[in-house]
C-alpha positions as CSV (number, residue, x, y, z in Angstrom):
1,M,36.1,17.1,2.1
2,G,34.9,14.7,4.9
3,D,31.3,15.8,4.3
4,I,31.5,14.9,0.6
5,F,32.5,11.3,1.4
6,G,30.0,11.1,4.1
7,D,27.2,12.3,1.7
8,I,28.3,9.7,-0.8
9,T,28.2,7.0,1.8
10,D,24.8,8.1,2.9
11,I,23.5,8.2,-0.6
12,E,24.9,4.7,-1.3
13,R,23.3,3.3,1.9
14,E,20.0,5.0,1.0
15,F,19.9,3.5,-2.5
16,K,20.9,0.1,-1.1
17,D,18.1,0.3,1.5
18,K,15.5,1.4,-1.2
19,G,16.7,-1.3,-3.6
20,Y,16.4,-3.9,-0.8
21,V,12.8,-2.9,0.0
22,Q,11.9,-2.7,-3.7
23,G,13.4,-6.2,-4.2
24,Q,11.4,-7.6,-1.4
25,E,8.2,-6.1,-2.7
26,A,8.9,-7.4,-6.2
27,G,9.7,-10.9,-4.8
28,K,6.5,-11.0,-2.9
29,A,4.5,-10.0,-5.9
30,A,6.2,-12.6,-8.1
31,G,5.7,-15.2,-5.4
32,V,1.9,-14.5,-5.3
33,V,1.6,-14.8,-9.1
34,E,3.7,-18.0,-9.2
35,G,1.7,-19.5,-6.2
36,R,-1.6,-18.6,-7.8
37,E,-0.6,-20.3,-11.1
38,L,0.7,-23.4,-9.3
39,G,-2.5,-23.5,-7.2
40,F,-4.7,-23.4,-10.3
41,E,-2.7,-26.1,-11.9
42,H,-2.7,-28.5,-8.9
43,G,-6.3,-27.5,-7.9
44,F,-7.6,-28.5,-11.3
45,D,-5.8,-31.8,-11.1
46,I,-7.1,-32.5,-7.6
47,G,-10.7,-31.6,-8.7
48,K,-10.5,-33.7,-11.8
49,D,-9.3,-36.8,-9.8
50,L,-11.8,-36.2,-7.0
51,G,-14.6,-35.9,-9.5
52,F,-13.6,-39.2,-11.0
53,Y,-13.6,-41.0,-7.6
54,H,-16.9,-39.3,-6.7
55,G,-18.6,-40.3,-9.9
56,W,-17.2,-43.9,-9.7
57,V,-18.4,-44.3,-6.1
58,Q,-21.8,-42.8,-6.8
59,T,-22.3,-45.1,-9.8
60,W,-21.7,-48.2,-7.7
61,L,-24.0,-46.8,-4.9
62,D,-26.7,-46.1,-7.4
63,A,-26.4,-49.6,-8.9
64,A,-26.7,-51.0,-5.3
65,A,-29.9,-49.0,-4.8
66,V,-31.5,-50.0,-8.0
67,H,-30.4,-53.7,-7.8
68,P,-30.5,-54.8,-4.1
69,G,-28.0,-57.5,-3.5
70,F,-25.8,-56.6,-6.5
71,V,-23.3,-54.9,-4.2
72,P,-22.7,-56.6,-0.9
73,E,-23.5,-54.6,2.2
74,R,-19.9,-54.7,3.4
75,T,-18.7,-53.2,0.1
76,Q,-21.5,-50.5,0.2
77,K,-20.1,-49.5,3.6
78,K,-16.6,-49.2,2.1
79,L,-18.0,-47.2,-0.8
80,L,-19.6,-44.8,1.7
81,A,-16.3,-44.5,3.5
82,V,-14.7,-43.5,0.2
83,Q,-17.5,-41.0,-0.4
84,A,-17.0,-39.5,3.1
85,A,-13.2,-39.2,2.6
86,I,-13.9,-37.3,-0.7
87,D,-16.5,-35.0,1.0
88,A,-13.9,-34.3,3.8
89,V,-11.5,-32.7,1.3
90,P,-11.7,-28.9,1.8
91,T,-12.8,-26.9,-1.3
92,T,-10.8,-23.8,-0.1
93,N,-7.1,-23.3,0.5
94,I,-6.6,-24.1,4.2
95,E,-3.2,-24.0,5.7
96,G,-2.1,-27.4,7.0
97,A,-5.0,-29.2,5.2
98,H,-2.6,-32.0,4.2
99,F,-4.1,-32.5,0.7
100,S,-1.6,-35.2,-0.2
101,D,-2.5,-37.3,2.8
102,R,-6.2,-37.0,2.1
103,I,-5.7,-37.9,-1.6
104,K,-3.6,-41.0,-0.7
105,E,-6.2,-42.1,1.8
106,I,-8.9,-41.8,-1.0
107,Q,-6.7,-43.7,-3.4
108,Q,-6.1,-46.5,-0.9
109,K,-9.8,-46.8,-0.1
110,F,-10.6,-46.8,-3.8
111,K,-8.2,-49.7,-4.4
112,V,-9.7,-51.7,-1.6
113,V,-13.2,-51.2,-2.9
114,S,-12.2,-52.0,-6.5
115,A,-10.7,-55.3,-5.3
116,M,-13.9,-56.1,-3.3
117,L,-15.9,-55.4,-6.5
118,G,-13.5,-57.3,-8.7
119,V,-12.9,-54.3,-10.9
120,N,-9.6,-53.9,-12.7
121,I,-8.4,-50.6,-11.3
122,A,-5.7,-50.1,-13.8
123,A,-8.4,-49.4,-16.4
124,E,-10.3,-47.2,-14.0
125,L,-7.7,-44.9,-12.5
126,P,-7.4,-41.3,-13.8
127,S,-4.6,-41.0,-16.3
128,N,-2.7,-38.4,-14.3
129,S,-2.8,-39.8,-10.8
130,L,-1.9,-37.1,-8.3
131,S,1.5,-37.1,-6.6
132,F,3.0,-34.5,-4.4
């Protein structure tokens, strides 16, 4: 009779162990899918906003090249600093890349340059400014 209860206990432990392993595998798979979806969503927003800032900076740099003196040299240097900050954002998923810090830096530089140019940034900012 002792063997019957021992077998039952062994079966219970075996099923519990199998269920635990299956649960971990299912959790990992669900986490990958959820992470991918979240990454696509945030990646799109980041790309959209960076594209806006890049286009805005490039427009002002092009105007400065076509019309010398239109944009003061000091402001052109600040525009180039914004452009460098945009170019420094990685285009691949790098652990520890601190995207939020980089985006905030770009936004701050953008606000400074906007003020130097006398542009109303409220009308210029992307509608869904990024926040993390």
